[in-house]
N, C-alpha and C positions, 0 to 999 in steps of 0.2 A: 719321657719326662712329662709330656702333656698327659698321658693317661694316668700317671701318678697325681698330677695336679687335679684333674677330674675327679677321681676317687676321693681325694681329701676335700674338695670342694662340695662333693654330694655329701660327705659326712658332717661336714660343719654348716651346711645350708640344706637341711633336707626339705624344707617347704619350697624352696625354688625348683628342687629337682622333682617334685611330686607332681603328678597331673592335677590340674585344677578341678573340682568337682563340677559336673554339669548341673545347670539349672534347668529346671523343667520349663517347658514353652508356657504352661500355665501360671507358674509363678513369675516368670519374665512379664507376661501380659498383666497380671496384677500389679506388679511392681510400676509399670508404666502407667497404668489407669490410675494408680495412687498418686504419683508425680504429677499427672495432667491435672487431676481434680484438685490437689494442693494448689498448683499454679493457678487455676481458675479462681479459686476461693480466694486467694491473696489478691489477685486482679480485682475481684468484685468489692472486696473490703475496701481496697484502696480507692477504687472508683466512687464508693459510697462515701467515704470520708472526704474525697475531694467535693463530692455534690453537697456535703454538709457545710462547707465554708461559704458558697454562695447564698445558701438558705440563711445562715446566720446573719450574712452581711445585707440581706434583702435584695441581691442582685437578681434572683430568680423569680421576685414577686410578679404576680400576673393579676389581671382583673378578675376578681373571684364573684361568685353568685351573690345575690341579695342576702344580707345578714351575716356574711361572713365576719368571724371574730378578727378583726383588723383594726390596728392602730395606724396612724400615719407612720411611714417609713419602717413598719415591722408587720410580721403576720406569724410569728412564732406560736402565739396562742392558737391560731387557726390550724396550723400545721399539726400542733399536738393534739387538738381535738378530733380532727377528721380522720376517720377510719377507712376512707377510700372505698366506700361502699358501692357508690354510683347511683344511689336512690335519687339524687337531685338531677342526674343525667337523664335517667328513665322518665321523670314526669314533666321535663321542660316542654312546653307547647311548641316553642320555635327552634328546639333542639340547638339551643346557645351553649349548653355546658358541655364541656369535654374534659376527659381525665388526662392528666400530663404523663408524658412518655419518660423514657430513661433518662433523656437530657437534662432532666429537672433534678437529679440527685435524689435528696431525699423527699422532694416534692412529687415524686413519680407516683401516679394513681390519683393525685389531688385534683379536684375539680377547678377549672378556670374557664374564663370566656375571652375569645378573640373578637373584640367588638367590630373590628373592620369587616370580618366575614360574616358574623351574625351576633347581633347585640341582643341583650335582654330587653324585651319590649313590653315586659309586665302583661303578657296576654292572660295570666292567670291572676285574677283580683285577689285570691287568696294566699298568694306566695307558696305555690305547691313545693317548690324546692325547699323552702324553710320548713314546711309541714312535714315532708318526707324526710329529712335530717334526723337520724336516731339519736346523735350524741349531742346536739346543740352547737356543733361546730358553725352551723348557720343559725344564729341565735334565735330561740322561740320568743325573744322579747319582743319582735317587730312583727306587725300584723297587716301592714299596708305598704305600698310602694313608696310613699312619700318618706317613710321612716328609714329606708335603705340608705347606706353609706357606701357605695362601692368605689367612688372616686370623684372627679371633679373635671368638667369640661373646660378646654382651653382652645381660644384660636390661635393655632400654631402658625398658620399660614395666611394672614389676612389679605395678602395680594392675590391669593389663588381664589378667594371666596368670590363667588358669583354675585352674591347680593351687594358686596363692597364695590363691585365693578359696574354696579347697576344693571346687571344682566338678569334676564329670566331663565326658565328652564323648561324644555320640551322633551318628551320621551320617557325612556326607562332611565331612572336615576342612576344605575350602575351598569346599564347596558343589558342587552339580551341574554346573556350567558350567566349573569349573575344570580345565584339561586338562594339568596338570603330571603327571609320571611318577615313579614310584619302583619299585624292585624288592622284591618280596615273597617272601622265601624259601618260605613255605608255599604260595604261588600257582605261582610259576615261577621256578626258580633263576637262569635267564639273561635273560628277557625282562621288562623293566620293563612296568608296566601303569598306566593312568590312576589317579591317586589317588581320583578321583571313583567308580572302580569298586571301592573298597576301603573300605567304611564301617566305622565303629569303634564299639564300646560300651565305654566306659572309666568306671569308678567315680570315678576321680580322672585328671584329663587328665596324661598323661605323654609326649604325642606327641614332644616334643623329645628326650627320652631314648630312647623306643621306636625311633624311626627314625633315630636317629644312627648313620651307618655305622660309626664306631668303636665304639660300644656294641655294635652287632650283631656285629661281628668279635670283640669280647672274649668276648661271651656263647658264640658258636660255639666259640672257643678253650677256654674253660672247661668246656664239654660235650665236648671232645675231638674236636670236628669243624671243625678251622680251615678257611677257605675254600680249595678246590682241594686240600684235604689238606697244604696248606704252612704249616708252623709260623711261617715268616718273615711271614706275614700277619697275625699276632697283634700288635696294638697294645702298646706297653710300658706305656701309662698310659690311665686314663679321661679322657673328654672332657667329659661332663656327668653330673650326678646331680640327684635331687631331695632337699631337705633339709626335713624336717618343721619347722613351727613350734613355737615352745614351748608353745602351748596345744593342738597336735594338730589345729587347725582347717584347715591346708592345708599346702602345701609349696612351695618355691621353687626354681627351677632354679639350680644352681650349676655354673658353667663350670669346668672343670679344665684342667690344662696340656697335657693330651692332644688338645684340641681343634685341629683343622686348618683350620677356617673354610671348610668346604665349603658351608655355606649350608642344609643340609636342615633345621635347626631353624627358620630363619627362613620357609622355604618352607612347611612343614606346621603352623605356628602358626595356630590358627583365628581369633583376633581381627584385625580390620583397623583401623588397622595392626597389624603382629604386635608381641608382648610382647618377642620376643627377636630380635636383628639382628646382623649381622656387621660388625665394624669392620675395614676392610681395611688400615689403618695400624698394626695390632697383630698380633702373633703370639708364641708362646712360643718358647723356645730349646730346647726338646727335639728331638732328632734333627737340629738345624741343621747338624751337621757333615757330615751326609749330603748337603746341598745345596752344599757347597764344591767 
């Protein structure tokens, strides 16, 4: 009975009884590689689309080099114009500019500045990053540091400010291990040196004012020695000052509308975290016409 059933089943279901054709190892390997590649492609596309969302919403906005095509709260124009060539990175005297990594989604490869680590101190009077940009993502409409609009400084933690406490400062601003650089006119006009190699001895801490590139240029211009002898380098307005408290016990930094958001004040501030920071979504309207 069972033998008869098996013969009938074999006749009515020939495919099930026939042996399955063997797949060559080479074809099987190719199939696996295809599936693996397809999976990786889908994953990368998905990650890119996810990265697009924070870029559209401005969630991954960062401090950009001088001249970046950036309006308050958005930077789509800059992202569209930048070709991620890295030329601005190569020419920066203090190595302040870095290219974003994969966590930035569509912002990968786009230049940015981490001011606390290394700010733009405008060591290059001619804005070398702007001159090096081949597309105008760093607009060629600006020629001098005072025309840049990178952001706007803000005293985020007044209680931590040494000047507000009436304290001075002695020693290395960020400690002996900090490797950030600044240009010190009295040391070397052209070559920035490590901040750790330039200790301070201040009766009242005024580092945010003392090292502000805009204030340094204003002081030079008032002394009749503008940078490179070019009076166009003279900023039109002050960027920051100290205002004494009513009882005279201390002083608080006051950010003026000449602030360009370079980040040196945030970089040089001794407390950790710093008392003063750069808001990248804010900037003044001074000299904005030069960026149009």
